[in-house]
N, C-alpha and C positions, 0 to 999 in steps of 0.2 A: 161201320156205320156211325154217323155222328148225328147227335140230336141238338138242334139249337134250342135255346130257352130264352125267350124275350122277357124284359122287365122294363119298368120305368113309365108305363102308361099311367093315365089318370085323367082327372077332371081339371081343366085349366081354362081360365078366362080368356077371352079373345085378346090378342096382343101378347100373350104370355109365351113361355117357353117350356119344353120338356126335352129330356135326353133319353132315348130309348137304348137299351142295351141288348145285345145278342151274344149269348155265352155258349160255347160248346164245351160238353163235359169230357172231352177226350182230346188227345193230341191230334195233330194233322189239320187243325183249323187252318193253317197258313196256306194250304194248297187249294182252298176253296175260294170261288168267287162268292162274296156275301151280297145278297140283295134284300132290299126292304120293299115290301108290297103293302097295299092297304085296300080294304074292302069296306065301303060305306053300305048302309042298309039299302037293299034293293039294286045295288050296282055290282058290276063285275069287279074282280080283283085287278088292281092296276099297279104297275111298276112304279116305284117313287125314286129309287136310287140303287146304285150298285157300285161296288168296289172290287177291283181285281185283287188277286193273291199278292200282287207287288204294290198295291196301294193306289192304283189309278182310279180316281172316282168319276162317277157319272150321275147327274141329277136331272130329272125330267124338268122340262120348262115350266110346268105348272107350279113347281115349288122352288125353283132355282132363285137363289138369293136369300132364301129363308131357311132352307134345310142344307145340312151338311152331313156327309158320311165319312166315317173313318174306321180304323181298325188297329188293334194292338195285338199283333200275333203272339207276343210273349205272354199275354194274358188269355189268349183264346177267346177273345171278345171283340166285337164290333159295335159300332154306335151310329145312332141317327139323331143329330142334334137338330131340333125343330124350334124355330123362333118365329115371332110375329104370327102366332097361330090364329087361324080364322075358323069360324063355324064349319066351313066346307072341308076342313081337315079332319073332321070328326070321322073316325072309322076304327076298324080293327086293324092293327099293323102287324104284319107277319115278317119274319125274318127267314130267309132261305139260304142255304149253303149248297153251292153247285159245283160239280166236278164233272164236266162234259155233260153226258145225258143223265147223270145221277143228281137228283135234287132232294135235299132234306128240308122239311118244313118244321117251323116252330108252331106252337099252339096259338100264338097271337096275343097281343095286349091292346086293350081298349084305350083309345084316346078320344075324349069328348071335349068339345069346345062350344059351350052353349052360346046361342045367338041373343 
């Protein structure tokens, strides 16, 4: 079992940037698909981006051009680079590591962009 741990959230003004990290505390990180989700207050959790074990990224249309996903398997860590942040990006951001039907979730990190 692998436990992802997110970090890098915080309060940032509109137009600013943040880089979220997702670290796994054990080896085997490279076999997992890494995904970033977010959940805003009163809304369902939604997928933001994913990256395959070989590094193929996918970014949803709503954040395409502003968010970038990457991973460094040698460090057991993945990243979500967020730029030009907007108030509507305010949410708890969750990292998940997926291997087939097995999904491991982190505890989440809060990102707040005041209006």
